[in-house]
N, C-alpha and C positions, 0 to 999 in steps of 0.2 A: 690754631683752635679757636673758635668762637664760642663765647658763654651766653646763655639765654637763662630766663627764669621762668618756668612753666609748671602750673599745678603745684606750687609750693616748692619746687625742687630745681636746683640748678641743672642746666643741661649744656652739653658741648656739641658742637657739630663737627663730625669727623667724616673723613673719606668713607664711602660705603665699602665694607669689607666684602660683602657677597659678590658685587660685580667689579670690585677693585677700582671704583671711581669711574667706570666707563659709562655707566648709566644704562648698559644692556645686560640682559639676562646671559650669564655665562654658559648655559645649557641650551639656549633657544635663541631664534631670531625674534627678539621681542625686547621691550623696555623691562628693565629690572624692576622686579615687583617689591623689593625691599626698599629702595630709595625712590621709586616711581620716576625713574630716569633723571633725577636731580644730582646724582653723583656724589650726595653728601646725606648723612643721617643725623638724627639728634639722639644722644645718649644722656640719660639721667644720671647725676651724680650723688653721692658715691657709687662707683661701679667697679667691677672686676672682669676680667676676660673671661668668658663664658667657658667653663670647665667641660661642659658636655661635647661642644663641638671643637674645643680646645682653641677658640678664637677666630675659627675659619668662617664662621657664618653659615656653613654647610652641614646640613643633618648627617650624622654618622650613619643613620639608617636611611637608605635611599638618597644617595649623594647628589641627586639632582634637584633636591628641595631644600629651602633655607631651614636652619636648625629650629626645631620647636621650642627650645629653651629661650633662646636669644632673639628669635625672629628673623634671623640673618644678620643682625648687627654685629655680632662677636663679642659684645659686652652685655652684662646683666647688672642691673642696679642692686645694690645691697644696703642694708640698714647699718648705721653707724655702729660699731662695737660688735659686728658680726665676726664669728670665728669659723674655723673649720666645721663643716657640717657633721654632726654625729651619725646621721642616718647613712650617709655615702661616703664619708671619710674624706671628702673634698673632691671626689671624682666627678660629681654631677650626675652620676648614674645610679639608676635603681634597676634592679632585676625584674620587678613588678610592673614597672612603666617605661616609657621612653626615657624619661630624666626623673631625676629626683624631685619629688613634689615637695619636700621640705624646704630645699634651697632653691628650687626652680632652675637647677643646672648650674648655678653659680659656684657651687662647691662652699659657699659661705652661709651660716645661718646665725641667728640669735640663739643662744643657749637657754633653754627654759629650766627653772629651778625645778627639781623633783622632789 
């Protein structure tokens, strides 16, 4: 794993989960649109496996598309100190939208004092 520093956050470079490191779209004869054919993607740290797609990078709705929560990367950046999201209970799903808007599909969110 290679580490970078961009936009004030550390990032690591990992094999593209959506195309499984082939650089080709798994559903079409085309370049992978998640990694742009580079076979690797950068992920901001800290991060967690995307709860909405369960880390596959593939949308649970319309399985030929990248996950709208993690953009096909399989991981979602989270804030330090984030805990289980109170709105979705950590599933990353929300019945009123494609993914939980409070945690952006990560299943983790900072709890606000009430």
